[in-house]
LOMAR-85181 format. One record per atom (N, C-alpha, C): x, y, z. Coordinates in steps of 0.2 Angstrom, whole numbers, padded with zeros to 4 digits, always signed. Atoms other than C-alpha are relative to their C-alpha. Example, Ala and Ser with C-alpha at 12.3 -4.5 7.8 and 13.67 -1.06 7.14 Angstrom:
2
+0004-0006+0000;+0062-0022+0039;+0004+0006+0000;-0004-0006-0001;+0068-0005+0036;-0004+0005+0003;
! end
This chain:
292
-0005-0005+0000;-0404-0816-0262;+0007-0003-0001;-0007+0002+0002;-0386-0817-0269;+0004-0001+0007;-0004+0000-0005;-0372-0822-0257;+0003+0007+0001;-0002-0007-0001;-0365-0804-0260;-0006+0005+0004;+0005-0005-0003;-0382-0796-0255;-0001-0002+0007;+0001+0002-0007;-0383-0808-0239;+0005+0003+0004;-0005-0003-0003;-0366-0802-0234;+0000+0007+0001;+0001-0007-0001;-0370-0784-0237;-0005+0001+0006;+0005+0000-0004;-0386-0786-0227;+0003-0002+0008;-0003+0002-0006;-0376-0795-0213;+0003+0006+0003;-0004-0005-0003;-0364-0781-0211;-0004+0006+0002;+0004-0006-0002;-0377-0767-0210;-0004-0002+0006;+0005+0002-0006;-0388-0777-0198;+0005+0000+0007;-0004+0000-0006;-0373-0779-0186;+0002+0006+0002;-0001-0007-0002;-0369-0761-0187;-0006+0003+0003;+0006-0003-0003;-0387-0756-0183;-0001-0003+0006;+0001+0003-0006;-0388-0769-0169;+0005+0003+0005;-0005-0004-0004;-0372-0761-0161;-0003+0007+0002;+0003-0006-0002;-0380-0744-0162;-0006-0001+0004;+0006+0001-0004;-0397-0750-0154;+0004-0003+0006;-0002+0003-0006;-0387-0759-0141;+0003+0005+0004;-0002-0006-0003;-0379-0742-0137;-0005+0004+0002;+0006-0004-0002;-0396-0734-0134;-0003+0004-0006;+0002-0003+0006;-0399-0728-0152;-0007-0001-0001;+0007+0001+0002;-0417-0725-0157;-0001+0004-0007;+0000-0002+0007;-0421-0723-0175;-0007+0004-0001;+0006-0002+0002;-0435-0712-0183;+0001+0004-0006;+0000-0003+0006;-0440-0704-0199;-0002+0007+0001;+0001-0007-0001;-0440-0685-0202;-0002+0002-0008;+0001-0003+0007;-0448-0676-0217;+0005+0004-0004;-0005-0003+0003;-0436-0671-0230;-0003+0004-0006;+0003-0003+0005;-0438-0659-0245;-0003-0004-0006;+0002+0004+0006;-0449-0665-0259;-0004-0007+0002;+0003+0006-0003;-0457-0678-0248;+0004-0007+0001;-0004+0006+0000;-0442-0690-0247;+0003+0000+0008;-0001+0000-0008;-0441-0695-0228;+0008-0002+0001;-0006+0002-0002;-0424-0696-0220;+0000-0003+0007;-0001+0003-0007;-0419-0708-0206;+0006+0002+0004;-0005-0001-0005;-0409-0704-0191;+0000-0004+0006;-0001+0003-0007;-0403-0711-0175;+0002+0005+0005;-0001-0004-0005;-0403-0702-0159;+0002-0004+0007;-0002+0003-0007;-0394-0707-0142;+0001+0005+0005;+0000-0005-0005;-0396-0698-0126;+0007+0003+0002;-0007-0001-0001;-0377-0699-0122;+0001+0002+0008;-0001-0002-0007;-0370-0695-0105;+0003+0007+0001;-0002-0007-0001;-0364-0677-0108;-0005+0006-0001;+0005-0006+0002;-0372-0660-0111;+0002+0004-0005;-0002-0003+0006;-0364-0656-0127;-0003-0004-0006;+0003+0003+0007;-0375-0660-0143;+0005-0001-0005;-0004+0002+0005;-0366-0669-0156;-0003-0003-0006;+0003+0003+0006;-0371-0673-0174;+0007-0003-0005;-0005+0004+0004;-0361-0686-0185;-0003-0001-0007;+0003+0002+0007;-0363-0686-0204;+0006-0004-0004;-0004+0004+0004;-0356-0700-0215;+0001+0002-0007;-0003-0002+0007;-0348-0701-0232;-0005-0003-0005;+0004+0003+0006;-0355-0706-0249;+0002-0007+0000;+0000+0007+0000;-0359-0725-0250;+0000-0003+0007;+0000+0002-0006;-0359-0726-0231;-0007+0001+0003;+0006-0001-0003;-0372-0725-0218;+0002+0001+0008;-0001+0000-0007;-0375-0722-0199;+0003-0007+0003;-0002+0007-0003;-0372-0741-0196;+0008-0001+0001;-0008+0000-0002;-0353-0738-0197;+0002+0004+0006;-0002-0004-0006;-0353-0726-0182;+0001-0003+0007;+0000+0002-0007;-0355-0738-0168;+0006+0000+0004;-0006+0000-0004;-0337-0740-0162;+0002+0007+0002;-0002-0007-0001;-0334-0721-0163;-0006+0003+0006;+0005-0003-0005;-0351-0717-0154;+0001-0003+0007;-0001+0003-0007;-0347-0730-0140;+0005+0005+0004;-0005-0004-0003;-0332-0719-0136;-0001+0007+0002;+0003-0008-0001;-0341-0702-0137;-0005+0001+0005;+0006+0000-0004;-0356-0707-0127;+0001+0003+0006;+0000-0003-0006;-0349-0702-0110;+0002+0007+0000;-0003-0006+0000;-0343-0685-0116;-0006+0005-0003;+0004-0004+0005;-0357-0679-0128;-0008-0003+0002;+0007+0003+0000;-0377-0680-0128;-0004+0006-0001;+0002+0006+0003;-0388-0680-0136;+0004+0000-0006;-0004+0001+0006;-0379-0688-0152;-0005-0002-0005;+0005+0002+0006;-0388-0688-0169;+0003-0002-0005;-0002+0003+0005;-0384-0699-0183;-0005+0001-0007;+0004+0000+0006;-0393-0693-0199;+0003-0005-0006;-0003+0004+0006;-0392-0704-0215;-0003+0004-0006;+0001-0004+0005;-0391-0695-0231;-0005-0003-0005;+0004+0003+0005;-0404-0697-0245;+0002-0006-0004;-0002+0006+0003;-0403-0714-0253;+0006-0004+0003;-0005+0003-0004;-0391-0720-0240;-0004-0003+0006;+0002+0003-0006;-0395-0731-0226;-0008-0002-0001;+0008+0001+0000;-0414-0732-0222;-0003+0007-0003;+0003-0006+0003;-0416-0714-0230;-0003-0002-0007;+0003+0001+0007;-0428-0713-0245;+0004+0004-0005;-0002-0003+0005;-0422-0708-0262;-0004+0005-0003;+0004-0004+0002;-0428-0692-0268;-0004-0002-0007;+0004+0001+0006;-0442-0693-0282;+0003+0002-0006;-0003-0004+0007;-0433-0681-0294;+0007-0002+0000;-0006+0001+0001;-0417-0689-0292;+0005+0003+0006;-0004-0002-0005;-0401-0686-0281;+0006+0004-0004;-0005-0003+0001;-0388-0673-0284;+0003+0004+0007;-0003-0002-0005;-0376-0664-0273;-0004+0006+0004;+0005-0005-0003;-0389-0649-0269;-0005-0004+0003;+0006+0004-0004;-0403-0661-0265;+0003-0004+0006;-0002+0004-0005;-0392-0671-0254;+0001+0006+0006;-0001-0005-0006;-0387-0655-0244;-0006+0003+0003;+0006-0002-0002;-0404-0648-0244;-0004-0005+0005;+0003+0005-0004;-0411-0664-0237;+0003+0000+0007;-0003+0000-0007;-0398-0665-0223;+0000+0005+0004;+0000-0006-0004;-0398-0648-0219;-0007+0001+0004;+0007-0001-0003;-0417-0648-0216;-0001-0005+0006;+0001+0004-0006;-0415-0663-0204;+0004+0003+0006;-0003-0003-0005;-0402-0653-0195;-0003+0006+0003;+0004-0005-0002;-0413-0638-0194;-0005-0002+0005;+0006+0002-0004;-0427-0648-0186;+0002-0002+0007;-0002+0003-0007;-0415-0653-0171;-0001+0006+0005;+0001-0005-0005;-0420-0644-0155;+0007+0001+0004;-0006+0000-0005;-0402-0648-0147;+0005+0004-0005;-0005-0004+0003;-0392-0633-0155;+0001+0006+0004;-0006+0002+0005;-0379-0627-0156;+0003-0006+0002;-0004+0006-0001;-0370-0643-0158;+0006+0000-0003;-0006+0002+0003;-0354-0650-0162;-0002-0003-0006;+0002+0003+0006;-0355-0655-0180;+0007-0003-0003;-0006+0004+0003;-0343-0669-0187;-0002-0002-0007;+0001+0004+0006;-0342-0675-0205;+0006-0002-0003;-0006+0004+0003;-0331-0687-0214;-0001+0000-0008;+0000+0001+0007;-0328-0686-0234;-0006+0004-0002;+0006-0004+0002;-0345-0681-0242;-0003+0004+0005;+0004-0003-0006;-0352-0678-0225;+0004+0006+0002;-0005-0005-0002;-0337-0667-0221;-0002+0006-0004;+0002-0006+0004;-0342-0656-0236;-0006+0003+0002;+0007-0003-0001;-0360-0655-0231;+0001+0003+0007;-0002-0004-0007;-0354-0650-0213;+0003+0006-0001;-0003-0006+0002;-0343-0637-0220;-0006+0005-0002;+0004-0004+0003;-0357-0630-0230;-0006+0003+0005;+0004-0002-0005;-0369-0631-0216;+0002+0005+0005;-0002-0005-0004;-0358-0622-0204;+0001+0007-0003;-0001-0006+0004;-0355-0609-0218;-0007+0004+0001;+0006-0003+0001;-0374-0606-0220;-0004+0001+0007;+0004-0001-0006;-0380-0608-0202;+0006+0000+0006;-0006+0000-0005;-0365-0603-0191;-0003+0000+0007;+0003-0001-0007;-0377-0599-0176;-0002-0007+0003;+0002+0007-0002;-0381-0618-0175;+0006-0005+0001;-0007+0005-0001;-0363-0625-0175;+0004+0003+0005;-0005-0002-0005;-0353-0623-0159;+0007-0002-0001;-0007+0002+0002;-0338-0632-0166;-0001-0005-0007;+0000+0004+0006;-0334-0640-0182;+0006-0005+0000;-0005+0005+0001;-0325-0657-0184;+0000-0003-0006;+0000+0003+0006;-0319-0663-0200;+0006-0005-0001;-0004+0006+0002;-0311-0680-0206;+0000+0000-0007;+0000+0001+0007;-0304-0680-0224;-0007+0003-0003;+0006-0002+0003;-0318-0669-0230;+0000+0001-0007;+0001-0002+0007;-0325-0666-0248;+0000+0007+0000;+0002-0007+0000;-0327-0648-0254;+0006+0004-0003;-0005-0004+0002;-0310-0643-0259;-0001+0002-0008;+0000-0002+0006;-0309-0632-0275;+0005-0003-0004;-0005+0004+0005;-0301-0641-0290;-0003+0001-0007;+0003-0001+0007;-0303-0641-0309;-0004-0006-0002;+0004+0005+0002;-0315-0651-0318;+0003-0007-0002;-0004+0006+0002;-0302-0664-0325;+0002-0004+0007;-0002+0003-0006;-0296-0667-0307;-0006-0004+0003;+0005+0003-0003;-0313-0669-0301;-0003-0006-0003;+0002+0006+0003;-0318-0681-0314;+0004-0006+0001;-0004+0006-0001;-0303-0692-0311;-0002-0003+0007;+0002+0002-0007;-0308-0692-0292;-0007-0004-0001;+0007+0003+0000;-0326-0697-0296;+0001-0007-0004;-0001+0007+0004;-0320-0711-0308;+0002-0005+0005;-0003+0005-0005;-0311-0720-0293;-0006-0003+0004;+0006+0003-0004;-0329-0722-0285;-0004-0005-0005;+0004+0005+0004;-0335-0732-0300;+0003-0007+0001;-0003+0007-0001;-0332-0750-0295;-0004-0005-0003;+0003+0005+0004;-0336-0762-0308;+0000-0007+0001;-0001+0007-0002;-0329-0778-0301;+0002+0000+0007;-0002+0001-0007;-0326-0785-0284;+0007+0001+0002;-0007-0001+0000;-0308-0784-0287;+0001+0008+0001;-0001-0008+0000;-0309-0765-0290;-0002+0003+0007;+0002-0001-0007;-0319-0764-0274;+0005-0001+0006;-0005+0001-0005;-0306-0772-0264;+0006+0004+0000;-0006-0004+0001;-0292-0762-0271;-0002+0008+0003;+0002-0006-0003;-0303-0746-0266;+0000+0000+0007;+0001+0001-0007;-0306-0753-0249;+0007+0001+0003;-0007-0001-0002;-0287-0754-0247;+0003+0007+0001;-0002-0007+0000;-0285-0736-0251;-0004+0004+0006;+0003-0004-0006;-0298-0731-0237;+0003-0001+0007;-0003+0002-0007;-0289-0739-0223;+0008+0000+0000;-0006+0000+0000;-0272-0738-0217;+0003-0007+0000;-0003+0007+0000;-0269-0757-0214;-0006-0005-0003;+0005+0005+0003;-0277-0772-0222;-0003-0004+0006;+0004+0004-0006;-0291-0780-0210;-0004-0006-0004;+0004+0006+0002;-0300-0797-0212;-0007+0002-0002;+0007-0002+0002;-0316-0788-0214;-0001+0004-0006;+0000-0004+0006;-0311-0778-0229;-0003-0004-0006;+0002+0004+0006;-0316-0792-0241;-0008+0000+0000;+0007-0001+0000;-0334-0791-0235;-0002+0006+0000;+0002-0007+0001;-0335-0773-0233;+0001+0002-0007;-0001-0003+0008;-0329-0771-0252;-0007-0002-0003;+0006+0001+0003;-0344-0780-0257;-0006+0005+0001;+0006-0004-0003;-0356-0770-0247;+0002+0008-0003;-0001-0006+0003;-0347-0754-0254;-0002+0001-0007;+0003+0001+0007;-0349-0759-0272;-0007+0001-0001;+0008+0000+0001;-0367-0762-0270;-0003+0007+0002;+0003-0007-0002;-0370-0745-0261;+0002+0005-0005;-0002-0005+0005;-0360-0735-0274;-0003-0001-0007;+0004+0002+0006;-0370-0744-0288;-0007+0001+0000;+0008-0002+0000;-0387-0738-0281;+0000+0005-0004;+0001-0005+0006;-0394-0728-0295;+0000+0007+0002;+0000-0008-0003;-0397-0712-0285;+0008+0001+0002;-0007-0001-0002;-0379-0713-0278;+0004+0001-0006;-0003+0000+0006;-0372-0717-0295;-0001+0006-0004;+0002-0005+0004;-0381-0703-0303;+0003+0006+0003;-0002-0006-0004;-0376-0690-0290;+0007+0001-0002;-0008+0001+0001;-0357-0695-0292;+0001+0003-0007;-0002-0002+0007;-0359-0693-0311;-0002+0007-0001;+0002-0006+0001;-0367-0676-0310;+0005+0005+0004;-0004-0004-0003;-0353-0669-0299;+0004+0005-0004;-0003-0005+0004;-0346-0652-0305;+0004+0005+0005;-0004-0005-0004;-0334-0638-0299;-0005+0004+0004;+0005-0004-0004;-0349-0628-0295;-0003-0002+0007;+0003+0003-0006;-0354-0639-0281;+0006+0002+0006;-0005-0001-0005;-0337-0635-0272;-0001+0007+0004;+0000-0005-0005;-0334-0623-0258;+0004+0007-0002;-0003-0007+0002;-0330-0604-0260;+0006+0001+0006;-0005+0000-0005;-0313-0602-0251;-0001+0006+0005;+0001-0005-0004;-0319-0585-0244;-0005-0002+0005;+0005+0003-0005;-0333-0594-0235;+0004-0005+0005;-0004+0004-0004;-0321-0607-0228;+0004+0004+0005;-0005-0004-0004;-0309-0593-0222;-0004+0003+0006;+0004-0004-0005;-0324-0584-0213;-0003-0004+0005;+0003+0004-0005;-0329-0598-0203;+0001+0002+0007;-0002-0003-0006;-0331-0592-0185;+0000-0004+0006;+0000+0005-0006;-0333-0607-0174;+0007-0004+0000;-0006+0004+0000;-0318-0618-0168;-0001-0006-0005;-0001+0005+0005;-0312-0630-0181;+0006-0005+0002;-0005+0004-0001;-0304-0646-0179;+0001-0004-0007;-0001+0003+0007;-0297-0653-0196;+0005-0006+0001;-0005+0006+0000;-0290-0671-0197;+0001-0002-0007;-0001+0002+0006;-0282-0677-0212;+0007-0004+0001;-0006+0005-0003;-0270-0692-0209;+0004-0001-0006;-0006+0002+0005;-0254-0696-0218;-0001-0006-0005;+0002+0007+0003;-0262-0713-0223;-0006+0002-0005;+0006-0002+0005;-0276-0703-0234;+0002-0002-0007;-0001+0002+0007;-0276-0712-0252;-0006+0001-0004;+0006-0001+0004;-0293-0707-0258;+0000+0007-0003;-0001-0006+0002;-0292-0689-0259;+0007+0003-0002;-0007-0002+0003;-0277-0680-0268;+0003+0005+0005;-0004-0004-0004;-0264-0671-0259;-0002+0008-0001;+0002-0007+0001;-0270-0655-0268;-0005+0002+0004;+0006-0002-0005;-0286-0655-0257;+0002+0002+0006;-0003-0001-0006;-0276-0655-0242;+0003+0007+0001;-0003-0006+0001;-0266-0640-0248;-0005+0005-0001;+0006-0005+0001;-0282-0631-0253;-0003+0002+0007;+0003-0002-0007;-0289-0632-0235;+0006+0003+0004;-0005-0003-0004;-0272-0628-0227;+0000+0008-0002;+0000-0006+0002;-0273-0612-0237;-0006+0004+0002;+0006-0004-0001;-0291-0607-0233;-0003-0002+0006;+0004+0001-0007;-0296-0614-0215;+0001+0006+0003;-0001-0006-0004;-0299-0600-0203;+0006-0001+0005;-0006-0001-0005;-0285-0594-0191;+0000-0005+0006;+0001+0003-0007;-0292-0603-0176;-0001-0008-0002;+0001+0007+0001;-0293-0620-0185;+0006-0004+0002;-0005+0005-0002;-0283-0635-0177;+0001-0005-0005;-0001+0006+0004;-0275-0646-0190;+0005-0005+0003;-0004+0005-0003;-0269-0663-0185;+0000-0005-0006;-0002+0005+0005;-0261-0676-0197;+0003-0007+0003;-0003+0006-0003;-0259-0693-0188;+0002-0004-0006;-0004+0004+0006;-0248-0704-0198;-0004-0007-0002;+0004+0006+0001;-0260-0719-0196;-0007+0001-0002;+0007-0001+0002;-0276-0710-0201;-0001-0001-0007;+0001+0000+0007;-0283-0715-0218;-0007+0004-0001;+0006-0004+0001;-0299-0708-0226;-0006-0002+0004;+0005+0001-0005;-0310-0718-0214;+0003-0002+0006;-0003+0001-0006;-0300-0717-0199;-0005-0002+0006;+0005+0002-0005;-0316-0717-0188;-0003-0006+0000;+0002+0006+0000;-0319-0734-0193;+0005-0005+0003;-0006+0004-0001;-0302-0741-0191;+0004+0002+0007;-0003-0002-0007;-0296-0731-0176;-0005+0004+0004;+0005-0004-0003;-0311-0725-0167;+0002+0003+0006;-0003-0002-0006;-0302-0724-0151;+0004+0007-0001;-0004-0006+0001;-0290-0711-0158;-0004+0006-0003;+0004-0006+0002;-0303-0701-0167;-0004+0003+0005;+0004-0002-0006;-0314-0700-0152;+0005+0004+0005;-0005-0004-0004;-0298-0694-0142;+0001+0007-0002;-0001-0006+0003;-0295-0681-0154;-0006+0005+0001;+0006-0004+0000;-0313-0675-0154;-0001+0002+0007;+0002-0001-0008;-0315-0676-0134;+0005+0006+0001;-0005-0005-0003;-0299-0666-0132;-0001+0007-0003;+0001-0006+0004;-0303-0653-0145;-0006+0003+0003;+0005-0003-0002;-0320-0650-0137;-0001+0002+0008;-0001-0001-0007;-0314-0649-0119;+0000+0006+0002;-0001-0007-0002;-0309-0631-0119;-0007+0004+0000;+0006-0003-0001;-0322-0619-0114;-0002+0003-0007;+0002-0003+0007;-0321-0610-0131;-0002-0003-0005;+0003+0005+0006;-0325-0625-0141;-0007-0003+0002;+0007+0003-0002;-0341-0630-0131;-0004+0004+0003;+0004-0004-0002;-0347-0615-0124;-0007+0002-0005;+0005-0001+0006;-0364-0610-0131;+0000+0006-0003;-0001-0005+0004;-0365-0599-0145;-0004+0006+0001;
! end
């Protein structure tokens, strides 16, 4: 194993050890086309079910610090891993946006604990939005952090996808600096891990196939019936400002929009206490957590 591979494995092992220490138990579930998905489940200390969806090139192993702070208020907590991410298998027929969504949706459909609060970041935010649109009866509240899915033109989409092609470690480190508000000592190690994950052939191919048709219909977003918490920090440097403007124009009237100055694209990793505080405060009112 190369030094880069060893460091990547170490980061992932530490994240998964942290989840198990918090009480997480992993299991595999059947996905469309026979590709099994991995998910973690934690009992939690509350009576409000919560599902957390990660972004592209990430995995459930990054959720430990956030889950630690959410455990007293929610339960059960479920952390699915997208196809070809984490311990989930890659679909035999290849991975695209539709396959990723149908696989994650099948895993969520199989959960007994519904309706649940559904959280998603980045690509996971786009999947969470689509799931809430198609299965609103299963989502009691929707929580988004810098979600994907805003309508754009193909040129802007192509330019965005190109930023995820990390050919060198230097490019990966530069991208890592865009993910977070401040420079952290662990970003050099995490950059190597991110470059490896984004170069994984199914993930690379999915990004290469991204097209405008995969994006959300504004009418569907406007019609979301459940409470929505939309977080987009002023330190966001991965998704363009035009995406924030699109969401501002099309979120439903009941959506709560917060823009903390220190939140970047992956604020749940960098500031887990602050993200948890926003989620808990949002879900405290009866209208956000009452059964659908």
